Structures are given as structure tokens and as C-alpha cells.
C-alpha positions in Angstrom: 0.0 0.0 0.0 1.4 3.4 -1.0 1.9 6.0 1.6 0.9 9.6 0.9 4.4 10.7 -0.2 4.8 7.7 -2.5 1.2 8.3 -3.9 2.0 11.9 -4.7 5.3 11.0 -6.2 3.7 8.4 -8.4 1.1 10.9 -9.5 3.7 13.6 -10.4 5.7 11.0 -12.3 2.7 9.9 -14.3 1.7 13.5 -15.1 5.3 14.3 -16.2 5.3 11.2 -18.4 1.9 12.2 -20.0 3.2 15.7 -20.6 6.3 14.3 -22.2 4.2 12.2 -24.6 2.2 15.2 -25.7 3.3 16.5 -29.1 5.0 19.9 -29.0 2.8 22.7 -30.2 4.3 24.0 -33.5 5.9 27.4 -33.9 4.0 29.6 -36.3 5.8 32.2 -38.5 3.7 34.4 -40.8 5.8 36.6 -43.1 3.8 39.3 -45.0 5.4 41.4 -47.7 3.9 44.8 -48.5 2.6 45.4 -52.0 4.5 42.4 -53.4 3.1 41.4 -56.8 1.9 38.0 -57.9 4.8 38.0 -60.5 7.6 39.4 -58.3 9.2 36.1 -57.3 11.2 33.8 -59.6 9.1 30.8 -58.6 6.1 32.7 -60.0 7.9 33.4 -63.2 9.9 36.6 -62.6 13.0 36.9 -64.7 14.2 40.4 -63.6 15.5 39.1 -60.3 16.1 35.8 -58.5 14.5 34.7 -55.2 16.4 31.5 -54.4 15.3 31.3 -50.8 11.6 31.7 -51.5 12.0 29.3 -54.4 13.5 26.7 -52.0 10.7 27.3 -49.6 8.2 26.6 -52.4 10.2 23.5 -53.3 9.9 22.3 -49.7 6.3 23.1 -49.3 3.1 24.1 -51.1 2.9 27.1 -53.6 -0.5 28.5 -54.3 -1.5 29.9 -57.8 -4.9 31.2 -56.7 -4.5 32.8 -53.4 -6.6 36.0 -52.7 -6.5 39.0 -50.4 -9.9 40.3 -49.2 -9.2 43.8 -50.5 -6.5 45.4 -52.6 -5.3 47.6 -49.7 -3.0 47.2 -46.7 -4.9 47.5 -43.5 -8.1 45.6 -44.4 -6.0 42.6 -45.4 -4.0 42.7 -42.2 -7.2 42.7 -40.2 -8.4 39.6 -42.1 -5.1 37.8 -41.6 -5.2 38.3 -37.8 -8.9 37.5 -37.4 -10.0 35.2 -40.2 -12.8 37.6 -41.0 -13.7 39.8 -44.0 -12.9 43.5 -43.4 -16.5 44.5 -43.2 -16.8 42.5 -40.0 -13.6 44.0 -38.4 -14.3 47.7 -39.0 -11.2 47.9 -41.3 -12.5 48.9 -44.7 -9.9 51.6 -45.1 -6.3 52.5 -44.2 -5.5 54.5 -41.0 -3.2 57.4 -41.9 -2.0 59.9 -39.3 -0.9 62.4 -41.9 -4.4 62.4 -43.4 -6.1 62.6 -40.0 -7.4 59.0 -40.2 -6.8 57.9 -36.7 -9.0 54.8 -36.4 -8.2 51.1 -35.7 -9.5 47.6 -35.8 -12.4 47.0 -33.4 -11.2 46.0 -30.0 -13.9 43.3 -29.9 -11.9 41.3 -32.5 -9.9 38.3 -31.3 -6.5 38.4 -33.0 -4.4 35.4 -33.8 -1.9 36.5 -31.2 -4.6 36.5 -28.5 -5.8 33.1 -29.6 -2.3 31.6 -29.4 -1.5 33.3 -26.1 -4.2 31.2 -24.6 -2.3 28.1 -25.9 0.9 29.2 -24.1 2.6 30.9 -27.1 5.2 33.7 -26.9 4.2 36.4 -29.5 6.1 39.0 -31.4 5.1 41.4 -34.2 7.8 43.0 -36.2 7.2 45.5 -39.0 4.1 47.3 -40.4 1.1 47.1 -38.1 -1.5 49.4 -39.7 -4.4 48.4 -37.5 -4.4 51.6 -35.4 -1.5 53.7 -34.3 -2.5 54.8 -30.8 -3.9 53.7 -27.5 -6.1 50.6 -27.4 -5.2 49.7 -31.0 -1.5 49.1 -30.5 0.0 45.6 -31.1 0.9 45.2 -27.4 -2.8 45.7 -26.5 -3.9 43.1 -29.1 -2.1 40.0 -27.9 1.6 40.6 -28.8 4.1 40.4 -26.0 6.5 42.7 -27.9 6.4 44.9 -31.0 9.1 46.6 -33.2 8.2 48.5 -36.3 6.4 51.3 -38.0 2.8 51.5 -37.0 1.5 52.3 -40.5 2.9 52.5 -44.1 6.5 53.7 -44.5 5.3 56.6 -46.7 3.0 58.0 -44.0 4.3 60.8 -41.8 5.8 60.7 -39.3 8.0 57.6 -40.2 9.2 56.5 -36.8 10.4 53.2 -35.4 8.4 52.1 -32.4 9.4 49.5 -29.8 6.4 48.3 -27.8 4.8 51.7 -27.1 7.8 54.1 -27.4 9.5 55.7 -30.3 13.1 54.5 -30.5 14.2 55.9 -33.8 13.2 59.2 -35.5 14.0 60.0 -38.2 14.3 56.4 -39.6 16.9 55.1 -42.0 14.6 53.2 -44.2 17.4 51.4 -46.0 18.1 49.5 -42.8 14.5 48.4 -42.1 14.7 44.9 -43.7 17.9 44.1 -41.9 16.7 45.4 -38.5 13.5 43.4 -38.8 15.4 40.3 -39.7 17.8 40.6 -36.9 15.0 41.0 -34.4 13.2 38.0 -35.8 16.3 35.8 -35.5 16.9 37.0 -31.9 13.3 36.1 -31.0 13.4 32.6 -32.6 16.7 31.9 -30.8 15.3 33.0 -27.4 12.1 30.9 -27.7 13.4 27.8 -29.4 12.4 25.6 -26.4 8.7 26.8 -26.3 6.1 27.5 -28.9 6.1 31.0 -30.4 4.1 33.0 -32.9 6.2 35.4 -35.0 4.3 37.9 -37.2 6.7 39.5 -39.6 5.0 42.1 -41.9 7.9 43.7 -43.8 7.9 47.3 -44.9 9.0 46.4 -48.4 8.4 46.6 -51.3 5.9 49.4 -50.4 7.0 52.8 -51.6 9.4 54.5 -51.0 11.7 51.6 -52.0 14.8 51.2 -49.9 17.5 48.6 -49.7 20.6 48.3 -47.6 24.0 49.0 -49.0 24.7 45.2 -49.1 21.9 44.8 -51.7 21.8 48.2 -53.4 23.5 48.0 -56.8 24.6 51.6 -57.9 26.4 50.2 -60.9 23.0 49.2 -62.4 20.7 52.2 -61.9 17.0 51.5 -62.5 16.8 48.2 -60.7 16.1 49.4 -57.1 13.0 47.2 -57.1 15.1 44.1 -57.8 17.5 45.1 -55.0 14.6 45.4 -52.6 13.2 42.0 -53.6 16.5 40.3 -53.3 16.9 41.6 -49.8 13.4 40.5 -48.8 14.3 37.0 -50.2 17.5 37.1 -48.1 15.5 37.8 -45.0 13.3 34.8 -45.6 16.4 32.7 -46.1 17.8 33.8 -42.8 14.6 32.7 -41.0 14.6 29.3 -42.8 18.3 28.8 -41.8 17.7 29.8 -38.2 14.9 27.3 -37.6 16.9 24.6 -39.3 20.1 25.4 -37.3 18.2 25.3 -34.0 16.7 21.9 -34.8 13.1 23.2 -34.8 12.5 22.9 -38.5 9.9 20.1 -38.2 8.1 22.0 -35.4 7.6 25.2 -37.4 4.9 26.2 -39.8 6.1 29.1 -42.0 3.7 31.1 -44.3 4.7 33.7 -46.8 2.4 36.0 -48.7 1.6 39.6 -49.6 -1.1 42.0 -48.4 -2.2 43.0 -52.0 -1.0 43.4 -55.5 1.9 45.7 -56.5 2.3 49.4 -56.8 4.1 50.8 -59.8 7.4 49.1 -60.4 6.3 45.6 -59.4 4.9 42.8 -61.6 1.5 41.1 -61.6 2.7 38.1 -63.7 0.2 38.8 -66.5 -2.7 39.7 -64.3 -4.8 42.8 -65.0 -4.7 45.8 -62.8 -2.7 46.5 -59.7 -2.9 47.5 -56.0 -6.1 49.4 -55.3 -8.2 47.6 -58.0 -10.3 44.5 -57.8 -8.9 43.1 -61.0 -6.8 40.1 -60.1 -3.6 42.1 -60.3 -4.8 43.8 -57.1 -6.0 40.9 -55.1 -4.3 37.7 -56.3 -0.9 37.3 -54.5 1.9 34.8 -53.9 1.5 32.3 -51.1 3.9 29.6 -49.9 3.4 27.3 -46.9 6.1 25.1 -45.4 6.1 22.6 -42.5 8.3 19.6 -43.0 6.4 16.4 -42.3 3.0 18.1 -42.1 2.8 20.1 -45.3 3.4 18.3 -48.6 6.6 19.2 -50.4 7.2 20.4 -54.0 3.5 20.9 -54.6 1.9 23.6 -56.8 -1.8 23.9 -56.1 -4.5 25.7 -58.1 -7.0 25.3 -55.3 -8.7 28.4 -54.1 -7.6 29.9 -50.8 -7.1 33.3 -49.2 -5.6 35.3 -46.4 -8.7 34.8 -44.3 -7.6 31.2 -44.0 -4.4 32.0 -42.1 -6.1 32.5 -38.7 -8.1 29.2 -38.6 -5.1 27.3 -40.1 -2.7 28.6 -37.4 -5.3 28.0 -34.6 -5.8 24.4 -35.8 -2.1 23.8 -36.0 -1.8 24.9 -32.3 -4.5 22.3 -31.4 -7.1 24.9 -30.6 -10.5 25.9 -31.9 -11.6 29.1 -33.5 -14.0 31.4 -31.5 -17.6 30.2 -31.6 -19.2 33.5 -30.8 -18.6 35.1 -34.2 -18.4 34.3 -37.9 -15.0 33.1 -39.0 -14.9 33.4 -42.8 -11.6 31.6 -43.2 -11.1 27.8 -43.3 -8.5 25.5 -41.9 -6.2 24.6 -44.8 -4.2 21.9 -43.0 -6.1 19.0 -44.5 -5.6 20.5 -47.9 -1.9 21.2 -47.3 -1.1 17.7 -46.1 -1.3 16.0 -49.5 -0.6 16.9 -53.1 -4.2 16.4 -54.1 -5.7 18.5 -51.3 -8.9 20.3 -52.2 -10.0 23.8 -51.3 -12.5 24.1 -48.4 -14.2 27.0 -50.1 -17.1 27.1 -52.6 -16.2 30.7 -53.1 -14.0 33.6 -52.0 -14.9 37.3 -52.0 -13.1 40.6 -52.1 -14.1 44.1 -51.3 -13.6 47.6 -52.7 -13.8 50.1 -50.0 -16.9 49.4 -47.8 -18.6 47.3 -50.5 -18.3 43.7 -51.5 -17.0 43.8 -55.1 -16.2 40.3 -56.5 -16.8 36.6 -56.1 -14.4 33.9 -57.2 -15.6 30.2 -57.4 -13.7 27.5 -59.2 -12.3 29.0 -62.4 -15.0 31.8 -62.6 -14.7 35.3 -61.3 -17.7 37.7 -61.3 -17.2 41.5 -60.9 -20.6 42.2 -59.3 -19.6 45.9 -59.3 -17.7 47.9 -61.8 -14.0 47.3 -61.2 -13.0 50.7 -62.8 -9.8 51.5 -64.5 -6.7 49.3 -64.5 -4.3 51.6 -62.5 -4.3 53.8 -59.4 -3.7 56.9 -61.5 -5.6 58.1 -64.5 -3.8 58.4 -67.8 -3.2 62.2 -67.4 -1.5 61.6 -64.1 0.5 58.6 -65.2 1.9 60.1 -68.4 3.5 63.1 -66.7 6.5 63.1 -64.4 4.4 62.2 -61.4 5.6 63.2 -57.9 4.4 61.3 -54.8 2.5 63.9 -52.7 3.7 62.3 -49.6 7.4 62.1 -50.6 10.0 60.2 -48.5 10.2 61.0 -44.8 13.2 60.3 -42.6 16.9 59.9 -43.3 17.7 60.4 -47.0 16.9 57.2 -48.9 19.4 55.4 -51.1 18.5 56.1 -54.8 15.6 58.4 -54.4 15.8 59.0 -58.2 15.2 55.3 -58.8 11.7 55.2 -57.3 9.1 53.7 -59.7 7.6 56.0 -62.3 3.9 55.4 -63.2 4.4 56.6 -66.8 6.7 53.7 -67.6 6.4 51.1 -64.8 2.7 50.0 -64.6 2.8 46.6 -63.0 -0.1 44.8 -64.7 -2.0 44.1 -67.9 -4.0 47.0 -69.2 -6.8 47.1 -71.7 -9.3 44.5 -72.6 -13.1 44.8 -72.0 -14.1 48.0 -70.3 -15.0 47.9 -66.7 -18.7 47.6 -65.8 -20.8 45.6 -63.4 -21.5 41.9 -63.9 -18.4 41.1 -65.9 -17.6 37.3 -65.9 -14.2 35.9 -66.6 -12.8 32.4 -66.9 -9.6 33.2 -65.1 -8.0 29.9 -65.9 -8.3 30.5 -69.6 -8.1 34.3 -69.4 -6.0 35.3 -66.3 -5.6 38.8 -67.8 -9.4 39.3 -67.6 -9.7 40.5 -71.2 -12.8 38.7 -72.4 -16.2 39.0 -70.7 -18.1 35.7 -71.1 -21.2 36.6 -69.1 -23.5 36.4 -72.2 -22.4 32.8 -73.0 -22.6 31.6 -69.4 -25.8 33.0 -67.8 -26.1 30.0 -65.5 -22.7 30.7 -64.0 -23.6 34.4 -63.6 -26.8 33.4 -61.8 -25.0 31.0 -59.4 -22.2 33.5 -58.6 -24.7 36.3 -58.2 -26.6 34.2 -55.7 -23.4 33.5 -53.7 -22.4 37.1 -53.8 -25.8 38.5 -52.6 -26.0 36.0 -49.8 -22.8 37.4 -48.2 -23.6 41.0 -49.3 -26.7 40.8 -47.2 -24.4 40.8 -44.1 -22.4 43.8 -45.2 -23.4 47.0 -43.4 -25.3 49.3 -45.8 -23.7 52.4 -44.4 -20.1 52.1 -43.3 -19.0 54.4 -40.5 -17.2 57.4 -42.1 -13.7 58.4 -41.2 -13.2 62.1 -41.6 -9.7 63.0 -42.9 -7.7 65.8 -44.2 -7.8 67.0 -47.9 -4.1 67.5 -47.8 -1.1 65.4 -46.6 0.0 66.8 -43.2 3.7 67.1 -42.7 3.7 65.6 -39.2 6.8 65.5 -37.0 7.7 62.4 -35.0 9.6 61.5 -31.9 6.6 60.5 -29.7 3.3 58.6 -30.1 1.3 61.7 -30.9 0.0 62.9 -34.2 -0.7 66.6 -33.7 2.7 68.1 -34.3 2.8 69.6 -37.8 6.0 70.8 -39.3 5.8 74.4 -40.5 7.5 75.4 -43.8 
């Protein structure tokens, strides 16, 4: 018969043994490029520059050909990545911008991926562009992240200032060093947390305008290829992360996802898709996506199955062995079953994307319906694009390397232009016509009817009147140095 001490000892030993038998929760690394085009990586057909590390990641995992963002803009996509919900549910149908007086943020009732994983014992870090609110209750450290380092909005919005947690640590900012600083911080975090599960959210600043590369990657002897320099440095950064998890022996315990928040600005490439950032043509909303997790995600697979950024939240939560919140609609789906084998099928009947506060398109199988008029192909009209356009924001901070090499709209439109004119109810077979040139709605009325029904079902959940965000008619030249946005520089 066991005495009390022996009984307790046996119980503790059994508990320790049971805990030792439990599989380790995987680390999750989500890397998000800013304005990276569908055709900007060599594994997606780019020939202007090579991306060997991302190509290797694709070879060791699953590369998506039909992966969508929920809107062709920065902040709404980020809200969907971190919540699994379409932007109309999160209150993020536009971009916060301190220099335009747009000082809103993602609803505090939203549950972020960081908050969900914290409950599972994860250490959490966000590095880079946040863009879900730049003050008070909207800050990353109030939304589930143990630590934050980065710029709280786009790197062309004033004031450009590097923030650590809730304090400005660098102003003005040397933007050419951002990718290197973010990478160093990521490696430090991975090293420090190798023995416990962690969530690293790494939304890079690049290749959002203004473009900036460190001196190790900038090639002054070949002027005009600054975009390539930036992409090569971004690829290097991914390679550093891949090598670190391998060197630490946690490769098989780490799910790594790489994608972009929307299509490219001028200077990037859409890989033959029509339009660009800011437009609901596929050039604005179809983006690269690579998933890698040795032993759990199939290797050397290219999938044409439909998926989107809304799927990252439920996929990561499932990988951690948890369940998505039951008190709200989660639009995304768990992709792990699909990723596990080469023939995995999409969990979606359809995916949707927005334009501003309105639902705009539905994609189902090979069909895409523009329920609303997608407008012109570019962000600037022809009169603006053909002159020597000057960015009204202009670069802020320490002088950038190669300011004269910033992309020119007149000559560096990233996507296909032309084809059928924009109007409501355009239908495209995007497998046969990825450039969205030929409207086939008249010859497929049954498809239009089915997609229209899917669209209108979800559209019924979209608020009819979106809350307005009053802003400034001009770009304010704000000064930084503190987390306040009322200090305007005087000429």
C-alpha cells in the first residue's frame, strides 16, 4: 500500500510522463510582404531578379497559384489575416493614416491570432508594419503581442518612426536598414524561444513605396533596378529565417507562411494579371502564397485550389491544437487537410473581395464575377500617369538610397492594361483568361446566376452604411519622436 508521499510522487511522475508524450505545439511564423506582386518572385515566373530562398521554400512546401486577399489595400487585409474575417466585420474597410487625420483602428472586440495563441501558451512578437491603429487601445501590445518593433503604418506616411512596444526608439528612420533590422529582431526572437512555442508575425515594410535597400543589396552600378534590390533583400531575409529554424533543430516544429497584403504598386509585376494595387482586378487581389512545414505540409506541390488570407487565422489556430472562436463568424477555413497532401482540395465554394466598404467580386472555381464595376486598371488616370508624377507624400526620414530610382507610373505600370471596359457583372474564366480580357457573361448566364446568388447572400451581411472616417484633404507634414500625431512641421 502506497503512503501519501509515494502516492503523490507516483502521480507527479505519471503527469510528467503524460506531458512528455504530448506532441509539441508548433511554432508559427507568418511573413507578410507589403505590395508584393503575384509575379515578383522567380518561382512565380519573374526573370528580372532571382529569389532563391523563397524558391527553395516553395520546393519544400506548397505554392499557391490562386490565393486571394480580401481587399487590394494594406490595413483591411491585415485585419483579415489576424482574425480570419472579412474586413466589413472587423471595421477595417480603409487605411489608417496619421498624416491624413485618419486615426481609427481595428475594433477592440476582435480576437487576434496573437490573442488566440497566447491562450495556448505561445510567446508572441510582431515586427514591422502594423496598420491596424497607431495609438492607445489599437497598439499591437494591446492586441495579444508580448512585444512589437516596427512602423505602425505605411512607410510613406508621416511621421515615419520606429516604435518598440509603445515608445518611439528611432526618428528619423533610416529606411534602407529596415529589412535588416526586422530580420535581426526575428532571429533573436526565434533563438530566445526555441524551447517553447512561439508566434512570429513579420509584416515587412518592403516593397511598399518608398523603396529602400541596404548597401549590401543596393547596386549603384546598375541604376534603375532598385525594385530588384529590394526583392533580393526580402528574399535574403526569408532565407535567414529558414536557416535559423533549421540550425536550431526546430524545422519540423515550425509552420512558415509567406504571402503579400495585396498586388503591386508601380514598379512591381503582376505576372500577367490585369490591374494593380487598389483595384479588384486580379492584379490587385491575387498574391503569392507559400506554406512550409516539413512532415506536415506536402513538399514540392503547386496547387491551383482556391484559398485566401482569411484562412491563415483558422489554419494557425488548428495547428496549435485549438478551436476558432464560436461567438462570431469566422470566414476563413482550416487549410491543414488541404496542405497535407498533393491532391488536397479547397474548403471554399467561393471567395470574396471588397472595394472600400462594399463587397466587389466573387471567385468560385475558375470563374470570377465582378458584381460591381472594377473601374480602370491603374491607381492613377492616364493624365497623371503620363507626366512626371511626384508622390504627394514624398519620403520621410533619413535620405533614402537612390531616391531618383523610385518607380515611375508613366513607364512602370505593373499589370496588364486594356481588354473589355470595366462595368458591373463582368464574368471571366480566369484559368483560360488570367488577364481578364474577355467578358463571357453572355455565354454563361447559368454561371452568372449562381455566382450572383453566392455574392448576394454574403452581401446581405455587409453594413449598408459604413462608419465614415473624416480625414484631411491634404497630406499633413507631421513631426515624430513621440506617439502623438498633432505636431505639424511648419514650412
